[in-house]
C-alpha positions in Angstrom: 65.8 105.4 107.7 62.8 106.6 109.0 63.0 107.4 113.0 60.7 105.2 115.1 57.8 107.1 116.5 55.2 109.8 115.0 58.6 112.3 114.1 58.7 114.0 111.5 61.6 113.9 108.9 62.8 117.7 110.6 63.3 116.1 113.9 65.6 113.4 113.3 68.7 115.0 114.5 71.9 114.4 113.1 73.4 112.1 115.6 70.3 109.8 115.7 70.7 109.4 111.9 74.6 109.2 111.6 74.6 106.4 114.5 71.6 104.2 112.5 73.7 104.5 109.2 76.9 103.5 111.2 74.4 100.4 113.0 73.6 100.0 109.3 77.1 99.4 108.2 78.0 96.9 110.9 74.8 94.8 109.9 76.1 95.1 106.2 79.4 93.8 107.4 78.2 90.9 109.8 75.5 89.8 107.4 78.2 89.1 104.4 80.5 87.6 106.6 77.7 85.3 108.4 78.1 82.4 105.4 82.0 81.8 105.8 81.7 82.3 110.0 78.5 79.5 109.7 80.5 77.5 108.1 83.9 77.7 110.2 81.9 77.2 113.5 79.7 74.0 111.5 83.3 72.4 111.2 84.2 73.5 114.8 81.3 72.2 115.8 81.6 68.4 114.3 84.8 68.2 115.2 83.6 68.8 119.3 81.1 66.4 118.8 83.9 63.6 117.1 86.4 64.2 119.6 89.1 65.5 117.3 90.5 68.6 115.7 88.8 70.8 112.5 92.4 70.3 110.5 92.1 66.2 111.0 88.6 66.5 108.8 90.0 68.5 106.2 92.4 66.2 106.1 90.0 63.3 105.2 88.0 65.3 103.1 91.2 66.3 101.0 92.1 62.4 101.2 88.3 61.3 99.6 88.6 63.8 97.3 92.0 62.8 95.8 91.1 59.0 96.0 87.5 59.5 94.1 89.5 61.9 91.5 92.1 59.3 91.1 89.6 56.8 90.1 87.9 59.1 87.8 91.2 60.2 85.9 91.6 56.4 85.4 88.3 56.1 83.1 88.8 57.0 79.7 85.0 57.2 79.6 84.3 59.3 82.3 86.1 62.6 81.0 83.7 65.1 82.1 83.5 63.5 85.4 86.7 63.8 86.3 86.7 67.4 85.4 83.1 68.0 87.7 85.2 66.3 90.3 88.4 68.4 90.6 85.7 71.5 90.3 84.3 70.5 93.8 87.3 70.9 96.3 87.3 70.6 99.7 87.7 73.4 102.2 91.1 73.2 102.4 91.3 76.4 104.7 88.4 77.6 106.3 90.0 80.0 108.7 91.7 81.8 106.1 88.7 82.0 104.3 86.7 83.2 107.2 89.1 85.9 107.8 89.5 87.0 104.3 85.6 87.5 103.9 85.4 89.7 106.9 88.6 92.1 106.5 87.8 92.2 102.8 84.3 92.4 103.1 85.2 95.8 105.5 87.3 97.4 103.3 85.0 97.1 100.5 82.6 98.9 102.9 85.1 101.6 104.3 86.7 102.4 101.2 83.8 105.0 99.8 83.3 106.2 102.5 86.7 107.3 103.7 87.0 108.9 100.2 84.1 110.6 100.0 85.2 112.0 103.6 88.4 112.7 102.1 87.1 114.4 99.1 84.4 116.7 100.8 84.8 120.4 100.7 81.8 122.7 101.6 81.2 125.1 98.3 79.3 128.4 100.0 79.4 129.1 104.0 76.2 127.5 104.3 77.3 124.4 103.2 79.6 124.4 105.9 77.9 122.5 108.6 76.0 120.0 106.4 79.9 119.1 105.1 81.2 118.5 108.5 78.1 116.8 109.7 78.4 114.4 106.2 82.0 114.1 107.3 81.3 112.9 110.8 78.8 110.1 109.4 81.7 108.8 107.1 84.1 109.0 109.9 81.7 106.9 112.6 80.7 104.7 110.0 84.3 103.9 109.2 85.3 103.6 112.6 82.7 101.4 113.2 83.4 99.2 110.3 87.1 98.6 111.7 85.9 98.0 115.1 83.8 94.8 114.3 85.9 93.8 111.6 88.6 93.7 114.2 86.6 91.7 116.7 85.3 88.8 114.3 88.5 88.8 113.0 90.0 88.5 116.2 87.7 85.7 117.2 88.0 83.7 114.0 91.8 84.2 114.8 92.3 82.6 118.4 90.2 79.4 116.9 92.8 78.9 114.5 95.4 77.2 116.7 93.4 75.3 118.5 92.1 73.6 115.5 95.0 72.3 114.3 96.3 69.2 115.1 99.3 69.3 113.1 100.8 72.3 115.1 99.5 70.8 118.6 101.7 67.7 117.9 104.9 70.6 117.2 104.9 72.2 120.2 104.5 69.1 122.0 107.0 67.2 120.2 110.6 67.2 121.0 114.0 67.2 118.7 113.9 63.4 119.3 110.8 62.4 118.1 109.8 61.2 115.1 106.8 62.1 112.5 105.1 60.6 109.3 104.8 62.0 106.0 101.0 62.4 106.9 102.0 64.6 109.8 104.8 66.5 108.0 102.5 67.4 105.8 99.4 68.8 108.2 102.1 70.7 110.0 102.8 72.0 106.3 99.2 72.6 105.4 98.9 74.5 108.7 102.0 76.4 108.4 100.7 77.8 105.1 97.3 78.8 106.0 98.7 80.7 108.9 101.3 82.8 106.9 98.3 83.8 104.5 96.0 84.8 107.5 99.2 86.9 109.0 99.7 88.5 105.5 96.4 89.3 105.3 95.9 90.9 108.5 98.9 92.8 107.8 97.5 93.8 104.8 94.1 95.2 106.4 96.4 96.9 109.0 98.1 98.9 107.0 94.6 99.9 105.2 92.9 100.6 108.6 96.3 102.8 109.3 95.5 104.9 106.4 91.6 105.1 106.6 91.3 105.7 109.9 93.2 108.0 112.3 94.6 107.0 115.1 93.0 108.1 118.6 96.5 107.4 120.6 99.6 105.7 120.8 97.8 101.9 121.5 97.8 99.2 119.2 94.5 97.9 117.8 93.3 94.3 118.8 94.5 93.2 115.3 98.0 94.4 115.5 98.2 92.7 118.5 96.4 89.4 117.4 99.3 90.1 113.9 102.7 90.5 116.4 101.4 86.9 118.6 100.8 85.0 115.7 103.8 86.2 113.4 106.0 85.4 116.8 103.9 82.0 116.8 104.5 81.2 112.9 108.5 81.5 113.3 109.0 79.7 115.6 106.8 76.6 115.0 108.0 77.3 111.1 112.0 77.3 112.1 110.6 73.7 114.5 109.3 72.7 111.4 112.3 73.0 109.2 114.6 71.4 111.8 112.4 68.6 111.9 112.7 68.3 107.9 116.4 68.7 107.9 116.7 65.6 110.7 114.8 63.9 108.2 116.4 64.8 105.7 119.7 63.6 107.4 118.3 60.4 107.9 116.9 59.7 103.8 120.6 61.5 102.3 122.3 59.5 99.5 124.1 59.9 96.5 121.5 61.3 93.8 121.7 62.4 90.1 121.8 66.0 89.1 121.2 66.0 85.8 119.5 64.1 83.0 121.9 62.2 80.8 125.2 62.1 83.1 124.2 58.9 85.4 127.7 58.9 86.7 127.5 62.5 87.9 125.9 62.3 92.0 125.6 65.0 94.7 124.7 64.4 98.4 120.7 64.8 98.2 121.0 66.5 102.0 122.4 69.7 99.9 119.2 69.8 97.7 116.9 69.1 100.3 118.4 71.5 102.7 118.0 74.3 99.8 114.7 73.2 99.2 113.1 73.2 103.0 115.4 76.9 103.2 113.5 78.4 99.7 110.1 77.2 100.9 110.8 78.7 104.8 112.0 82.1 103.4 108.9 82.1 100.7 106.5 81.5 103.3 107.8 84.0 106.1 108.3 86.8 103.6 104.6 86.0 102.4 103.2 87.0 105.9 104.7 90.4 105.9 106.1 90.2 109.0 110.0 91.2 109.4 109.9 89.5 112.4 109.5 85.8 110.9 111.8 87.3 108.2 114.2 87.9 110.9 113.8 84.7 113.0 113.8 82.1 109.6 116.6 83.7 108.1 119.0 83.3 111.3 117.6 79.8 110.8 118.6 79.6 107.1 122.5 81.1 108.1 122.8 78.3 111.1 122.5 75.4 108.5 124.8 76.6 106.3 127.0 77.8 108.3 130.6 76.1 108.6 130.4 76.7 112.7 127.4 74.9 113.5 127.4 71.0 114.5 124.0 70.1 113.2 124.6 71.8 109.5 124.9 71.1 106.0 128.5 71.8 106.2 129.0 69.1 109.4 126.9 66.5 107.1 129.5 66.8 104.5 132.3 66.9 106.7 131.5 63.8 107.8 130.6 61.9 104.5 126.8 62.0 105.2 124.6 61.3 102.0 128.4 60.5 99.9 128.3 56.5 100.0 125.3 54.5 97.8 125.2 50.8 97.8 128.0 48.6 96.5 125.9 47.1 94.1 126.0 50.1 92.5 129.4 50.7 92.1 130.2 47.0 91.5 127.5 47.5 88.2 128.6 50.8 87.1 132.2 49.4 87.4 131.2 46.7 85.0 129.4 49.0 82.2 132.5 50.5 82.3 134.7 48.0 81.6 132.6 46.1 79.2 131.0 49.5 77.1 132.6 52.4 75.9 132.7 55.7 77.8 130.0 57.7 76.9 130.4 61.0 75.7 131.0 63.3 78.2 128.4 66.5 78.7 130.8 68.7 80.9 132.7 70.3 78.3 135.3 71.7 80.4 136.0 68.3 81.6 136.0 66.7 78.0 138.2 70.0 77.3 141.0 68.8 80.2 140.9 65.1 79.1 141.1 66.3 75.0 144.3 68.2 75.9 146.4 64.8 78.2 145.1 62.9 75.3 146.5 64.6 72.6 149.4 63.3 70.5 148.4 59.9 72.5 147.9 56.9 70.7 145.0 55.0 72.8 146.4 51.3 71.2 149.6 52.0 72.6 148.9 52.3 76.6 150.8 49.3 78.1 148.5 47.5 81.0 148.8 48.4 84.4 149.1 45.5 86.8 148.8 47.4 90.0 146.3 50.4 89.8 147.7 53.6 91.1 148.4 53.5 95.2 148.5 56.4 97.3 151.3 56.8 99.8 150.4 56.1 103.8 150.6 59.7 104.8 148.7 62.6 102.8 145.4 64.4 103.4 143.0 61.9 102.7 144.8 58.9 104.4 141.5 58.3 106.6 140.1 57.4 103.5 142.1 55.3 101.4 144.6 54.1 103.9 142.0 51.9 105.0 141.1 50.1 101.7 141.1 45.8 101.7 140.4 45.5 97.5 140.0 47.6 94.7 135.9 47.5 95.1 136.8 49.4 98.4 139.0 51.5 97.2 136.6 52.9 93.8 133.4 53.2 96.7 135.5 55.4 98.7 136.9 57.7 95.5 132.8 57.5 94.3 132.3 58.7 97.7 134.4 61.8 97.7 134.1 62.6 94.4 130.1 63.0 95.1 131.0 65.2 98.5 133.4 67.3 96.5 130.2 67.5 94.1 127.8 68.1 97.0 130.4 71.7 98.6 130.2 73.0 95.0 126.4 72.9 94.9 126.2 74.1 99.0 128.3 76.8 97.8 126.0 77.7 94.8 122.5 77.0 97.3 124.2 79.2 99.6 124.8 82.2 96.7 120.9 81.4 95.5 119.6 82.6 99.0 121.5 85.3 99.4 120.4 86.3 96.0 116.8 86.1 97.5 117.2 87.8 100.5 118.9 90.3 98.0 115.6 90.7 96.0 113.8 91.1 99.6 115.7 94.1 100.4 115.5 95.1 97.0 111.6 94.9 97.2 111.5 96.8 100.7 113.5 99.5 99.6 111.6 100.0 96.5 108.3 99.9 98.9 110.1 102.0 101.3 112.6 104.5 100.0 115.6 105.8 102.7 114.1 109.2 103.0 110.8 107.6 104.3 111.5 105.2 107.0 111.0 105.3 110.2 113.8 104.0 112.7 112.4 100.9 113.0 112.3 100.0 109.3 116.2 100.6 109.3 116.2 98.0 111.0 114.1 95.6 109.4 116.3 96.3 106.1 119.4 96.2 108.4 118.5 92.5 109.3 117.8 91.0 105.8 120.9 92.3 104.5 123.2 91.0 107.1 121.4 87.2 106.2 121.8 88.1 102.7 125.8 88.7 103.4 126.0 86.0 105.8 124.6 83.6 103.0 127.3 84.7 100.7 130.3 84.6 103.2 128.9 80.9 103.5 129.2 80.5 100.0 133.0 81.8 99.7 133.6 79.9 102.6 132.6 76.5 100.7 134.7 77.1 97.7 137.7 77.6 99.7 136.7 74.3 101.7 136.7 72.7 98.1 140.1 73.7 97.1 141.0 72.3 100.6 139.3 69.3 100.2 140.4 68.7 95.8 143.8 69.8 96.8 144.0 66.6 99.3 142.6 64.4 96.6 144.9 65.2 94.2 147.5 64.6 96.8 146.1 61.5 97.3 146.1 60.0 94.1 148.6 62.0 91.6 151.4 62.8 94.6 151.3 64.1 98.2 153.6 66.7 99.4 156.1 64.0 100.4 157.4 63.8 96.6 161.3 63.6 97.3 160.6 60.5 99.7 158.9 58.2 97.3 159.0 55.8 94.5 157.1 57.8 91.5 153.8 55.2 91.6 152.2 57.9 90.9 151.7 60.6 88.0 153.1 63.9 89.7 156.0 61.7 91.3 156.8 60.4 87.5 156.9 63.5 86.7 159.7 64.4 89.5 161.4 61.3 87.9 161.2 62.3 84.8 162.6 65.9 85.7 165.3 64.5 87.6 166.3 62.4 85.2 167.1 64.8 82.6 170.6 65.6 81.4 170.8 69.6 81.2 174.5 69.8 80.5 174.0 69.2 76.5 175.7 71.0 73.6 175.0 71.5 70.0 175.0 67.8 68.9 172.2 67.4 71.5 170.3 70.4 69.6 170.8 68.4 66.2 167.6 65.8 67.4 164.7 66.5 68.4 162.5 65.3 71.3 161.1 61.9 70.6 156.9 61.6 71.1 156.9 57.9 71.9 159.1 59.1 74.9 157.6 61.9 76.2 154.4 60.0 75.8 155.6 56.8 77.9 157.4 59.0 80.4 154.9 62.0 81.3 151.3 61.7 79.1 150.8 58.2 79.6 151.1 57.9 83.3 148.6 61.1 83.7 146.4 59.6 81.4 146.1 56.4 83.3 146.0 57.9 86.7 142.7 56.9 88.7 142.0 60.8 88.9 141.8 61.3 85.2 140.2 57.6 84.4 137.4 59.1 87.0 137.3 62.5 85.5 136.8 60.3 82.0 133.7 59.1 83.5 131.9 62.1 84.1 131.7 61.8 87.9 132.9 65.3 88.6 130.9 68.7 88.6 132.6 71.0 86.2 133.4 73.2 89.2 135.6 70.4 90.8 136.8 69.9 87.3 138.3 73.4 87.0 139.6 73.0 90.8 141.3 69.5 90.0 143.1 71.0 87.0 144.1 74.4 88.8 145.6 72.1 91.9 147.2 69.9 89.1 148.8 73.1 87.6 150.2 74.7 90.7 151.2 71.1 92.0 153.4 70.5 88.4 154.7 74.1 88.9 155.5 73.3 92.2 157.4 70.3 90.9 159.2 71.8 88.0 160.9 74.5 90.2 161.5 72.3 93.3 163.1 69.9 91.0 165.2 72.4 89.2 166.1 74.4 92.1 167.9 71.6 94.8 170.7 72.0 93.2 171.3 68.2 91.4 170.8 69.2 88.1 173.8 70.3 86.1 173.4 72.9 83.5 175.6 74.6 81.5 175.7 77.9 78.7 173.5 75.8 76.4 
């Protein structure tokens, strides 16, 4: 650095040297950031001349590139061209790229200066003045770089929202508005870039806090921008998730959940809601903003809550996504009558059916002229009471089993989401131990803990709901609570009649002959095996958890029947 004019090097003061060096560092960061800022400014100029948003231009470039890539990939002789086309990616996130370059270049210039400043110590009494001046040079240069970086990054950040058509549409939309798939993809792409920008700014603010000493209690420009963008992001994220959930509700239908098991179906709304929530949580956690994670966590708890009128719980209660096409049920019924049943992959269901079939003879099964029908009363009378024929009954049973699978899947989803928040809590505790946390950080962790515990509670609520619905289904298809006021058409009612008809006043002669297996088969095991519920289990329509609860409900109901029948006083016993 040479001073202007005819001044010699001795006449150059420390202040002028420090000022000149700080200005040199400022020009360095501006020069290194200029290409990315210029590219973004050119995009904004083109968008303004065309009367559109910057995101519209980027979406068009992306679609054109995908079209060209598809053509090249379809040509087997142009392998090199396809690789070169894949290499030339479109400008996906220009705002995030510009902000990353600005703050990254500033950090790379600030870090060695801060390290030199902190490590410098005078070796003798004469070197003390020189060391202080060098430390001052480093300090002022770091502050100059920080101020310039914050000014440039704040300017780029202020451009972002105004350049995104998806965010503008999302802010102006209402709950009743419908959006196309391209609109949702544009909105999600904008939120991805916004979340990444929040992460970059948050990381730089942490670095700046450690590198540049604070001059007062006020906040910097970047911290204000981060607070504003985090609040804006969390609002838009929950609005997008709500919109996607409503779209998933409108498209809900029974879906296969496991390959090789075509009869096992679950409402698509459960899987779609889980995917939407996971994506929102991962994006929010990527922002490194506690405000964003709180807001998204609150939304996730509401979506899966049992008291929400527009959540997953209400959708399962209303049977949304549990009813498929009648042609599908008809084809499956025809397949089941013309082909042998496939091997069940559900180990518990296979074991249960094997236990019921043990010792029986399939050829000795008596034909049924009338299918098992439920009495007009019961827990699911609304579901089965209005059926007109066997097909409608089968459709309703399939719908109820799909709903039970959905309830079990919802419980698993809540548990998985709770574990996701548990990982965030563990990560936060690992980064900042409790002994070094401030009062605000303790509340941050408590909010994450609340979301974790709330979702775990929702998981248990779904399991209780599953038990309740399984009990109602068993009562409807196998015998309800009015066992003593019916005619024994269902398997558990038949068991009650069998126990009532047995003779318990026996003598030594009665013990000399063993019970006939044929009698037990025709009186107890056969009706259970031929019951509608066990036929559905044999067709592998129930998840393992649902089958387990069905077995528990059947065992409980069987025990109640035996005890109530024997203790009513109508059976005579003797000492034998």
